[in-house]
C-alpha positions in Angstrom: 79.5 114.0 102.7 81.8 112.6 105.4 84.0 114.5 107.8 87.1 114.0 105.8 85.5 115.2 102.6 84.2 118.2 104.5 87.7 118.9 105.8 89.1 118.8 102.2 86.5 121.3 101.2 86.3 120.2 97.5 85.6 122.9 94.9 84.4 121.6 91.6 86.1 123.1 88.5 83.8 123.9 85.7 84.7 122.1 82.5 82.9 122.7 79.2 80.7 119.6 78.8 82.9 117.8 81.4 85.7 117.5 78.9 89.2 118.7 78.1 90.6 119.3 74.6 94.2 118.2 74.0 96.4 118.9 71.0 98.4 116.1 69.4 101.6 117.5 71.0 100.0 117.4 74.4 98.9 113.8 73.8 102.5 112.8 72.9 103.8 114.5 76.0 101.3 112.8 78.3 102.0 109.4 76.7 105.8 109.8 77.0 106.2 109.6 73.3 104.5 107.4 70.7 104.6 104.1 72.6 101.8 102.4 74.5 101.1 103.8 78.0 98.3 104.2 80.4 95.3 106.2 79.3 95.5 110.0 79.5 95.0 111.8 82.7 95.8 108.9 85.0 93.4 106.5 83.3 90.3 108.5 84.1 87.8 109.7 81.5 86.8 108.6 78.0 89.2 109.4 75.2 87.8 110.3 71.7 89.0 112.1 68.6 87.2 115.2 67.4 87.7 115.3 63.6 86.3 118.8 63.3 88.6 120.3 66.0 91.4 117.9 65.2 91.8 117.4 69.0 91.8 114.6 71.4 88.8 115.0 73.8 88.8 113.7 77.4 85.1 113.3 78.4 83.1 112.4 81.5 85.6 114.0 83.8 84.9 115.6 87.1 87.8 117.7 88.5 87.7 119.1 92.1 90.3 121.1 93.9 90.8 121.1 97.7 90.6 124.6 99.2 91.9 123.2 102.5 95.1 121.4 101.6 97.7 124.2 101.2 100.8 122.3 102.1 102.8 123.4 99.1 103.3 126.8 97.4 103.2 125.4 93.9 101.0 122.3 94.2 97.3 121.8 94.9 95.4 118.7 95.7 92.9 117.6 93.0 90.2 114.9 93.0 89.7 113.6 89.5 86.9 111.1 88.8 84.7 109.6 86.2 81.8 107.1 86.5 84.1 104.3 87.5 87.0 105.5 89.5 88.5 108.3 91.5 92.1 109.5 92.1 93.6 112.1 94.4 96.5 113.9 92.7 98.9 116.7 93.6 99.2 118.9 90.6 100.6 122.4 89.8 98.2 125.2 91.0 96.8 125.3 87.5 96.2 121.7 86.6 96.6 122.4 82.9 100.3 123.0 83.5 100.5 119.3 84.0 99.8 118.8 80.3 103.1 120.5 79.5 105.5 119.6 82.3 104.0 116.3 83.7 104.5 117.3 87.4 102.1 115.0 89.3 102.0 112.9 92.4 99.2 110.3 92.4 98.3 109.4 96.0 98.2 105.6 96.5 98.0 105.1 100.3 101.8 105.0 100.6 104.1 107.8 101.7 106.1 107.7 98.5 104.2 110.3 96.5 103.9 112.7 99.4 107.6 112.4 100.3 108.4 112.8 96.6 106.4 116.0 96.5 107.9 117.3 99.7 111.5 116.8 98.7 111.0 119.1 95.7 108.3 121.4 97.1 109.2 122.1 100.7 106.1 121.9 102.8 104.7 125.1 104.3 105.1 124.8 108.1 104.8 128.3 109.5 102.6 127.7 112.5 100.4 125.1 114.3 97.7 125.5 111.7 100.1 124.6 108.9 101.4 121.7 110.9 97.9 120.3 111.5 97.0 120.6 107.8 100.1 118.7 106.7 99.6 116.0 109.4 96.0 115.5 108.4 96.8 115.4 104.7 99.6 112.9 105.3 97.7 110.5 107.6 94.5 110.6 105.6 96.4 109.5 102.5 98.9 107.0 104.0 97.9 103.5 105.3 100.1 101.4 107.5 100.1 97.6 107.7 97.1 97.8 110.1 95.2 100.7 108.6 95.0 104.4 108.8 95.4 106.9 111.6 92.7 109.6 111.5 94.1 112.8 113.0 91.5 115.1 114.6 91.6 118.5 116.3 88.2 118.9 117.9 85.9 116.9 120.1 83.2 117.1 117.5 85.3 115.0 115.1 85.7 112.0 117.5 82.4 110.2 116.7 82.4 110.7 112.8 86.1 109.8 112.5 85.6 106.7 114.7 82.7 105.7 112.4 85.0 106.1 109.3 87.8 104.2 111.0 85.5 101.3 111.8 84.0 101.2 108.3 87.2 101.6 106.3 88.9 99.0 108.5 86.1 96.5 108.1 86.3 96.1 111.9 84.3 93.4 113.6 82.9 95.0 116.8 82.7 92.4 119.6 81.2 94.6 122.4 77.9 96.3 123.1 77.9 99.0 120.4 75.1 101.1 121.9 77.0 101.2 125.2 80.2 102.2 123.5 78.5 104.8 121.4 77.1 106.4 124.6 80.6 106.4 126.1 81.9 108.0 123.0 79.3 110.7 123.0 79.9 111.4 126.7 83.6 111.6 126.2 83.3 114.1 123.3 80.8 116.3 125.2 83.2 116.7 128.2 86.1 117.9 126.0 86.7 121.3 124.4 88.8 122.6 121.5 91.8 123.3 123.7 92.1 119.7 124.8 92.9 118.8 121.3 95.3 121.6 120.4 98.8 120.4 119.4 102.0 121.8 120.9 105.0 122.4 118.7 108.6 122.7 119.6 111.3 124.0 117.2 108.8 125.7 114.9 110.7 128.9 114.6 114.2 127.5 115.0 115.0 127.1 111.4 118.5 125.7 112.1 116.8 122.7 113.5 115.6 120.2 110.9 112.9 118.6 113.0 109.7 120.1 114.4 108.4 118.2 117.5 104.7 117.9 118.0 103.0 116.9 121.2 99.3 116.2 122.1 98.4 114.8 118.7 95.1 113.0 118.9 94.1 110.3 116.4 91.6 107.5 115.9 92.9 104.1 115.1 91.1 100.8 114.9 88.1 101.7 117.1 90.0 103.6 119.8 91.4 107.0 120.5 95.1 107.5 120.9 97.4 110.4 121.8 100.9 110.5 120.4 104.0 112.6 119.8 105.3 113.2 116.2 108.1 114.9 114.3 108.2 116.5 110.9 111.4 117.1 109.0 111.0 120.6 107.6 113.3 119.8 104.6 111.6 116.7 103.3 108.3 116.4 105.1 109.1 113.0 106.6 106.7 112.3 109.5 107.4 110.0 112.4 105.1 108.9 115.3 106.3 107.9 118.8 105.0 107.5 122.3 101.5 106.4 121.2 99.2 106.1 124.2 95.7 104.6 124.3 93.3 107.2 125.7 90.0 105.4 125.4 89.3 102.0 123.9 85.8 102.6 122.7 85.5 99.4 120.7 87.1 96.1 121.2 87.9 94.5 117.8 
């Protein structure tokens, strides 16, 4: 399990025989009527008809819920998978509510689903811990033109997040990797938790729409950066500015 999965802290939900039973009415709701649409439950799982129960059965599902992502009062983050694919989806606290009201936001590496959720379900931003959870959730699930920023808040995360950044970005390292890894290890050893603690301005000034964040550390394309950011408390929009290279561990 990598650092990001550990941070999400996935909790598997127990399903009877890894399946969900749906009534005919629920199937119609999920398919937006009687027309042709994507397979049920975001195209994941095997659909079959149980003649005895007179129910549609979704089989081969694995549903996990993040215990860490608590950005919204009425939504939770779920990881839904089968043998072939995996999707991260924001659903009502009880995922079965989705079957009746179709509230869902499928994460797709763009900011659109997160901003869509944040406009309706105002993000919880009470303190620095809430801010960090929202920022990590946002950047772990939004990719820019040149890849993802991996937000971190402890020196222990520098090395594993750097490895993920390099692997996910398919980066071609052109320098002495062993030398750079030693530099990376020495850097993280000489830091403590307080060095990575963010500073927030306007957090308790609710008349002010934007919360300003300073001292935000992130890994991007084989290097460590520090930046400032803002979050709009009304719609969850995140902006980065004043990005500064801290250490270029790998030249790519």
